[in-house]
N, C-alpha and C positions, 0 to 999 in steps of 0.2 A: 501362671495363666496370663493370656493375652488380656491387655486391658481393653476395655471397650468404652469406657467414659472418664472425664475428668470434671470433678465439683471443685469450684472455685469458692473461697470467702471473698467478698466484696470491699470492705474497709482495710485501707493499708496490705492489701494483698495485690489488687486490680487498681483501684482508685487510691490516690496518696491523700488520704482524710486528715491524717497528723498535720500535714504542710497546710491545708486549707484551715484547720482550726487555729493553728499557731500563726499564721497571717492576718486571720481575722481578729485573733486577740490583740497582735502587735499594732494593726491600724486603729482598733478601738481605744486601747492604751495610750497611744501616741495622741489621739485627739484629747482624751482627758488630761494627760498631761500638760499639753497646751493650755488647757482651761484652768488647770489648777496648780501646775507646777510640781505634782507629783512624780516620782521616778517612774516611768513607764514599765520597766521590766519588774520592779517592785510591786506595782498595781496588779499586772498580769499574775504574779505568783499569790498575791494576795486574794484576787477573786477566784483563782481556781481553788485556792484552800476553802474559802467561805462556800462556794458552790458545792463541793464535794461534801461539806458538813451539813449543808442545808438539804441536799439531795437524799442523803443517808437517813436523814430525821424524818422523811416523810412516809407516810402509810405503805406509799406505793412502792418503797424501795426494794423489797423482796420480790416483787412482780417484775419491774425493771431490770433486776439482777438475773432473773430467770430468763426473760426476753432477750436481754442482753443490749440494754440501752445505756449508755453512760452518762454521767453529770454533764457533759459538754455538748451533746446533742439534745439534751434538755434544755440549753441555753439558746437553742434556734430551732428547735423542733414545735410545732403546733398540736401534734397528737389528735388531729381530726381523723384519722383512719383508723381502720382495726375495730372489730366487732366486740371483742372483749371489753367488759365494763371498765377494767382499769384504766383503759384508755381514756375514758370520759373523765376519770379522777385526775389523769395526768394533764389532760386538755385544760381542767379547770384551775390546776396548780401551777401551770407554766408561767402565765404572765406574772404572777407574783413571784415565783422563783427566779426569773431572769432579773426582775428588778432589786429584789434583795440581794441576790450574789452580787450585784455591782455595788450597790448602796453600802453592803456591809464591808466589800472590799475596799471602797475608798474610805468608809469610816476607819477601818483598822489601820490606816495610814494619815489619821487625823484629818479626813475631808469629810464633814458631814453636809451631805448635799444630795437629798432624796430626788430633788428634781434632775439633776445630773444624772443619778443612779439609773432613773427611768429613761432618760435619752440613751444612755450607754445600752440599756438592755434591748432597746430598739436598733442601736447602731451595730452592734455584734451580729446578730441575724443576717442583716444587709450585708455586712461584710463576709459572712460565711458563704451566702447565697451567691456572691459575686466571684467564689473561686470555686472550680470543679477542676482537680488535677489528676491525670492518669499517670502511672509511670512509664518511662519512656520505652520499655519493651513490652508493654501490655498488649498492644495490638499486633505486633510482630508474632508473638507466641499464639495469640487467638487465631490469626490468619493461617498459622501453621498448623493449628488442631483442627480448624474447622472443616468438617467433611470428612476427618479420618476418625474423630472421637465424637461421642454425645457429650455435650457440654451442658453442665447445670450450674447456675449461682446459686449458693447457699448462705444466706446471708443473715446474721441477727441483727435486731432492731424493729421500729415501728413501721408499719406498712407505708404510710404517707410519708416519712421522712426518708425510708430507703428508696422510694419511688423519686422522692424530690433528687436525690442523688444521682440516680439513674437518667432523670430527665436533664440533669446537668451535663450528661456525656451520651447524647442520644444514640450515637453510633457504637455503643458497647453492647446495648441489648439484642440487636439482632444475630449476635454470635450464639445466643444461647438457647437450647431446646426446651428450658424449663427454667423459671427464676421461683426461689421459695425463699419466703421472708419469715422469719420467726414469729414476729406479730400478728401474721396472718395463719399461721399454722397452729399457733398457742402455745409453743414449747420452743425454747432456743437451744443451740448448740451448748454444751455436749451432749444434750439429751438425746439418748440412743433412737428414740421415736423419730425425731425429725430426719435423721439418717437413713432410717429404714422407710421414711417415706419418701425421701429423695430416691432411693434404691428402686422402689416400688414404680415412681414415675419413669425412671430410665429404663427399667425392665431387665434390670442386670442383678447379679449377685455381688456382695459385697467385695469378693476377690477379683470382680473384674472392673472395680473403680479406684481411682485415686482421687483423695481429698488433699488441696494446697491450701494452706492459710497461714497466718502470721501468728496466731495464737494458740499456745500450746493447751490452755485450759479450756479452750471451745473447739476450735477446730481439729487438733491433733488428737486429744483426749477422747472426743466423740468419734472421730475415725478409728481408732485403736480399740474402743469400745464393741464396735460392730465388726471388727475384723477385716477392715480397708485399708489399703497403703495409704500412709500418710506422710506428706511432704511439709516440711515446717520451712518458710521462707523468712530467713533471719538476717535481714538487711543490716541489723546494727550491730551484727555481733554479741548478742546478748547470750550470757552463761545460762546454762540450764542443770537442773539437777536431774538424777536418774529416776524421779518420780513421774514423769510423763516424757516417754521417750519416742521421738518420730521414727518412721522406718528410713526416712531421708531427710536430709537439712541441705538446703540451698541457701545462697545470698542474693541470686538473681533469677527472674523468673525463667529465662531460656535454658537454665540449667536443668530444668524439669525435662526437656526433650529426650535427652540419652536415658533417663531414668524410666520413663514410659516407652520407648521404642527400642 
C-alpha cells in the first residue's frame, strides 16, 4: 500500500541529543576537575551512576518510565509544563535531584563539597541548553519529504522540556503537520494508544504510515503493535535480538527514501 505519512521520533533520530548531553557532562566535569583535581571522566561516570540510582528511587519513577523521561533529562528539565499531577511532583523533586546527583557523584570520588555540588547542578543545565544539534542529514531528508507526505513528530517526554528542545532548533517545527508529546497526551511510546492518536491526527490507516526511530523498545515496538511499517535508525551498529524486529533497519536517515518511495 502506498505510504501517505511519515512519523518521526525526535531525540537521537532527528536531534542529536546524546551529543548534547555528553558535551554538557564533559564541560561540567572539566570545570569540577579544575576546582578539585578529580578525574573528569571518572566524575561523569560517577554522577551518571548516582543520578540513575536516585531517579529510580523516587515515587515518580514508574510515571517517568511510562512517559519516557530519562534520568539525564531530569538533570536539566524544570517540568513546569504538563497537566498531569505527576509533573508537579517532578517539578518539586528536580532541584534536589540535580544537586544530590552531583554531590553524591563527587562524594564517591572522595570530594565532600555540597556547595560545589549545588553549583554543578546549575552549571550542567546551562551547558545542556547551550547545545542543540541536529544530524547533518536531518533537513535534507525533511526537505525531500515535505509536500509529498504528511509528517508527524511523535516524541516521548515532558511537554516543556521537549518544547525547549524544539525551540533550540526553530526551523525544525514548520516541517511537521502535527507534533505529539507523550507528556501532553498522557501515555508514552510504545503504548498503542499514542500511535492510534497519531494515526487519527493524520487521517490515515496504520498501513499508510511509516514510523522512524532509534529505540526498539518504544518506536519500533509501538509501530509493530499497531501494524505500521517500522524503520529502525541504528547509527551505532547496535546488536538486537529477535524479540523486537523492525520492518527495516537503516544507519543513515536518507536510506529511508528508497524504502518509502
